[in-house]
C-alpha positions as CSV (number, residue, x, y, z in Angstrom):
1,M,-47.6,-26.7,-79.9
2,P,-43.8,-26.2,-79.8
3,R,-42.7,-23.1,-77.9
4,Q,-41.3,-20.3,-80.0
5,G,-37.6,-19.5,-79.8
6,P,-38.0,-16.1,-78.3
7,N,-40.1,-17.6,-75.4
8,L,-37.4,-20.2,-74.7
9,I,-34.8,-17.5,-74.6
10,S,-37.0,-15.4,-72.3
11,E,-37.4,-18.3,-69.9
12,A,-33.7,-19.0,-69.9
13,A,-33.0,-15.3,-69.2
14,T,-35.6,-15.3,-66.4
15,H,-34.2,-18.5,-64.9
16,L,-30.7,-17.1,-65.0
17,S,-31.8,-13.9,-63.4
18,T,-33.4,-15.8,-60.6
19,K,-30.2,-17.8,-59.9
20,Q,-28.2,-14.6,-59.9
21,K,-30.6,-13.1,-57.4
22,I,-30.4,-16.2,-55.2
23,G,-26.6,-16.2,-55.4
24,I,-26.4,-12.5,-54.4
25,G,-28.8,-13.1,-51.6
26,A,-26.8,-16.0,-50.2
27,G,-23.7,-13.9,-50.4
28,T,-25.3,-11.2,-48.4
29,I,-26.4,-13.7,-45.7
30,I,-22.9,-15.1,-45.4
31,L,-21.3,-11.6,-45.3
32,A,-23.7,-10.6,-42.5
33,A,-22.9,-13.7,-40.5
34,V,-19.2,-12.9,-40.8
35,L,-19.7,-9.4,-39.6
36,A,-21.8,-10.7,-36.7
37,V,-18.9,-13.0,-35.6
38,L,-16.4,-10.1,-35.8
39,N,-18.6,-7.9,-33.7
40,S,-19.5,-10.4,-31.0
41,S,-16.2,-10.3,-29.1
42,G,-17.8,-8.2,-26.4
43,N,-18.0,-4.5,-25.7
44,I,-18.9,-2.1,-22.9
45,I,-20.3,1.3,-22.4
46,W,-18.8,3.6,-19.8
47,N,-21.4,5.3,-17.6
48,N,-19.0,7.0,-15.3
49,F,-15.3,7.3,-14.5
50,S,-14.5,10.0,-12.0
51,A,-11.5,11.0,-9.9
52,Q,-11.9,13.0,-6.7
53,N,-10.8,16.6,-7.1
54,D,-8.5,18.4,-4.6
55,M,-6.5,15.2,-3.9
56,P,-4.2,15.6,-0.9
57,V,-0.4,15.3,-1.4
58,C,1.5,13.0,1.0
59,G,-1.6,12.9,3.3
60,E,-5.1,11.5,3.1
61,R,-6.2,9.1,0.3
62,A,-8.6,10.1,-2.5
63,T,-11.2,8.0,-4.3
64,L,-11.5,6.9,-8.0
65,T,-15.0,5.6,-9.0
66,G,-16.4,4.0,-12.2
67,N,-19.3,2.2,-13.7
68,Y,-19.7,0.4,-17.0
69,S,-22.3,-1.8,-18.8
70,P,-21.4,-4.7,-21.1
71,T,-23.2,-4.8,-24.4
72,D,-22.3,-8.4,-24.9
73,T,-21.6,-11.3,-22.5
74,L,-18.3,-10.8,-20.7
75,T,-17.6,-13.4,-18.0
76,D,-13.9,-12.9,-17.3
77,V,-12.5,-9.4,-17.5
78,N,-9.2,-7.7,-16.8
79,M,-9.3,-4.0,-15.8
80,R,-6.1,-2.0,-16.0
81,I,-6.0,1.4,-14.4
82,H,-3.2,3.8,-15.5
83,L,-2.9,6.4,-12.8
84,A,-1.5,9.9,-13.2
85,N,2.2,10.6,-12.8
86,G,3.0,10.4,-9.0
87,V,-0.3,8.8,-8.1
88,S,-0.4,5.2,-6.7
89,Y,-3.1,2.7,-5.9
90,I,-3.5,1.7,-2.2
91,P,-3.5,-2.2,-2.3
92,G,-6.6,-3.9,-1.0
93,T,-9.0,-0.8,-1.3
94,A,-10.7,-1.7,-4.6
95,V,-14.4,-2.7,-4.2
96,F,-16.4,-4.1,-7.1
97,S,-20.2,-4.5,-7.2
98,G,-22.9,-5.5,-9.6
99,G,-22.3,-9.2,-9.4
100,A,-18.6,-9.0,-10.5
101,T,-16.2,-10.9,-8.3
102,L,-12.6,-9.7,-7.8
103,V,-10.4,-12.8,-8.0
104,N,-7.0,-11.1,-8.2
105,E,-5.3,-7.7,-8.1
106,D,-1.8,-7.2,-9.5
107,V,0.0,-4.3,-7.8
108,T,3.5,-5.1,-9.1
109,D,3.4,-1.4,-10.3
110,P,1.0,0.5,-7.9
111,R,0.7,3.2,-10.6
112,V,-0.8,0.6,-13.0
113,P,-2.9,-1.9,-10.9
114,V,-4.6,-4.7,-12.8
115,F,-7.8,-6.3,-11.5
116,T,-9.2,-9.7,-12.7
117,L,-13.0,-10.1,-12.5
118,T,-15.3,-13.1,-13.0
119,D,-19.1,-13.1,-13.5
120,A,-18.9,-9.5,-14.9
121,T,-22.0,-10.1,-17.0
122,G,-24.0,-7.1,-15.8
123,P,-23.3,-3.4,-15.0
124,V,-20.1,-3.2,-13.0
125,S,-19.4,-0.5,-10.4
126,F,-16.1,0.0,-8.5
127,L,-14.2,2.4,-6.3
128,M,-10.6,2.4,-5.1
129,D,-8.3,4.7,-3.1
130,R,-5.1,6.4,-4.3
131,T,-2.4,8.6,-2.8
132,A,-0.4,11.4,-4.4
133,S,3.3,11.9,-3.9
134,C,5.6,14.9,-4.4
135,E,6.1,13.7,-8.0
136,A,2.4,14.4,-8.6
137,Y,2.8,17.8,-7.0
138,N,5.8,18.6,-9.3
139,T,3.7,17.6,-12.3
140,Q,1.0,20.0,-11.3
141,L,3.4,22.8,-10.7
142,S,5.0,22.3,-14.1
143,G,1.6,22.7,-15.8
144,G,1.0,18.9,-16.4
145,Q,-2.5,17.5,-16.3
146,L,-3.5,14.8,-13.8
147,V,-5.9,12.2,-15.3
148,D,-6.4,8.5,-14.8
149,T,-7.1,6.1,-17.6
150,A,-9.1,2.8,-17.6
151,K,-8.6,-0.1,-20.0
152,V,-10.9,-3.2,-20.0
153,F,-9.8,-6.5,-21.6
154,S,-11.7,-9.8,-22.3
155,E,-9.9,-12.9,-23.6
156,G,-6.8,-10.8,-24.3
157,S,-8.5,-8.2,-26.4
158,Q,-9.4,-4.7,-25.4
159,V,-13.2,-4.4,-25.5
160,A,-13.6,-0.6,-25.5
161,S,-11.6,2.5,-26.1
162,D,-9.6,4.0,-23.3
163,E,-11.8,5.8,-20.7
164,I,-10.2,8.9,-19.3
165,S,-11.2,10.5,-16.0
166,N,-11.8,14.1,-15.3
167,A,-8.6,16.2,-14.8
168,Y,-8.1,16.7,-11.1
169,S,-6.0,19.1,-8.9
170,L,-4.0,18.6,-5.7
171,Q,-4.1,20.0,-2.3
172,Y,-0.7,20.5,-0.7
173,A,0.6,21.9,2.5
174,T,2.5,25.2,2.7
175,L,4.5,25.2,5.9
176,G,5.9,28.5,7.2
177,V,8.2,29.6,10.1
178,S,7.5,32.7,12.2
179,D,7.9,34.2,15.6
180,V,11.5,33.0,16.0
181,Q,13.1,33.8,19.4
182,T,16.5,33.1,20.8
183,T,17.3,33.5,24.5
184,P,19.8,34.9,25.2
185,N,20.1,36.8,22.0
186,I,23.9,37.1,22.4
187,A,25.8,34.1,23.8
188,E,29.4,33.0,24.5
189,V,31.2,29.7,24.3
190,G,29.8,27.4,26.9
191,D,26.4,29.1,27.1
192,T,23.2,27.3,26.5
193,V,20.6,29.1,24.3
194,T,16.9,28.3,23.9
195,R,15.2,28.7,20.5
196,E,11.5,28.9,19.9
197,I,9.9,28.8,16.5
198,T,6.2,28.8,15.4
199,I,5.4,26.5,12.5
200,T,2.1,26.9,10.6
201,N,0.4,25.1,7.8
202,G,-1.0,27.9,5.6
203,N,-2.6,25.8,2.8
204,F,-5.4,23.3,2.3
205,G,-3.2,20.2,2.0
206,A,-2.2,18.2,5.1
207,R,1.0,16.4,6.0
208,S,1.3,13.3,8.1
209,S,5.0,14.0,8.7
210,F,7.7,16.5,7.7
211,Y,11.2,17.7,8.7
212,F,12.2,20.9,10.4
213,G,15.8,22.0,10.3
214,E,18.1,25.0,10.8
215,N,21.5,25.8,9.3
216,I,23.3,27.7,11.9
217,G,26.4,28.5,9.8
218,P,30.0,27.8,10.8
219,G,30.1,26.8,14.4
220,D,30.2,24.0,16.9
221,L,26.9,23.3,18.8
222,D,25.2,20.5,20.5
223,F,21.4,20.4,20.1
224,F,18.9,18.8,22.5
225,D,15.5,19.0,24.2
226,F,13.2,19.4,21.2
227,I,9.8,20.0,22.6
228,I,6.4,20.7,21.0
229,N,4.2,23.3,22.7
230,P,6.3,23.6,25.9
231,T,3.6,25.6,27.8
232,T,0.7,23.2,26.9
233,T,1.2,19.6,25.7
234,N,5.0,19.7,26.4
235,Y,5.7,16.8,24.1
236,A,9.4,15.8,24.0
237,I,10.5,14.6,20.5
238,P,12.7,11.4,20.9
239,A,16.4,11.9,20.4
240,G,16.3,9.3,17.6
241,Q,14.4,11.7,15.4
242,L,17.2,14.3,15.4
243,S,20.2,14.4,13.1
244,T,23.1,16.8,12.5
245,N,25.6,17.1,9.7
246,G,28.5,16.1,11.9
247,R,30.0,19.6,12.1
248,G,27.6,20.8,14.8
249,D,26.1,23.6,12.7
250,T,23.0,22.1,11.1
251,V,20.2,20.2,12.8
252,K,17.2,18.4,11.4
253,V,14.3,16.9,13.3
254,L,11.5,14.6,12.1
255,I,8.0,15.6,13.1
256,N,6.1,12.3,12.6
257,E,2.5,11.2,13.1
258,T,2.9,10.7,16.8
259,A,4.2,14.2,17.3
260,I,1.4,15.6,15.1
261,T,-1.2,14.1,17.4
262,Q,0.0,16.7,20.0
263,I,-1.0,19.5,17.6
264,G,-4.3,21.1,16.6
265,D,-7.3,18.8,16.6
266,G,-5.3,15.8,17.8
267,N,-5.5,13.7,14.7
268,S,-2.4,12.4,12.8
269,L,-2.5,15.2,10.1
270,F,-1.0,18.7,10.2
271,E,-3.8,20.5,8.5
272,N,-4.7,23.9,7.2
273,G,-4.6,26.6,9.9
274,E,-2.9,24.5,12.5
275,S,0.3,25.7,14.2
276,F,2.6,24.8,17.0
277,T,5.6,26.1,18.9
278,L,8.8,24.1,18.6
279,Q,11.4,24.7,21.3
280,Y,14.9,23.4,21.5
281,K,18.2,24.1,23.2
282,A,21.8,24.2,22.0
283,V,25.1,24.4,23.9
284,I,27.8,26.5,22.1
285,F,31.2,24.7,22.1
286,G,33.2,26.8,19.7
287,C,33.3,30.1,18.0
288,G,31.4,30.7,14.8
289,A,29.4,33.2,12.8
290,G,26.5,33.0,15.3
291,N,23.8,33.6,12.6
292,I,20.9,31.5,11.5
293,V,21.5,31.0,7.8
294,S,18.2,29.3,7.1
295,S,15.3,27.5,8.7
296,F,13.2,25.0,6.8
297,P,10.1,23.0,7.5
């Protein structure tokens, strides 16, 4: 029996509806595939990125550590570390673990070292050492924040958002002058006077070297025999570490690592609570004001 018109129309409508559904389904599959391609460029999850607090200024090094896990296969990776203002990476101190191999470190700018890694397919851990300069100290004093930032790239594309370390503070030395003695207290032209000054580090930061100087005011003097702790270690500072302003009224002496080993616990850092006596002599060749205008460590 011939099919009724309404049934033919119904079948056609059903067939069309099925094709539409198939078309929509295929479109959905294609769209999902495109999204999968877009999201497969690689990514990482940061587990830790920490900067050592109380970082010494112009002294000992401080550590930066980190750990991240890839969520996709990343074989070749570039890690770029942007250090805080006045903080620099110490070349050769970076250590990577977790299977990653460090093949190159670019320290053209020590404040932004770049590390190239291979076989970085699993969780990657690292540590590196940095130093802080007086520029970092000035940043802290002016209210600036000290943080380090890590960026990770694969095949030229950044694979995660910037990772920012904890904010960290600095330890810095505070050097003071006390117990100043001049013998004789009153001198004439041609006399030799002896000066003794106690220098103390009164803060938690350490120094590996620093300058001590005195501005005598208008006069004409010859300075010599600079000695650290004359009654104990009796260390003579080499004449090459002395300088004057050419008028004979200002002297400056470098207290370097070798000299600092004669102080306190004997290491090469002038640390909190350590002090020493600096003695020197001066011959008066001409008349002047005869007053110490300033002393500075």
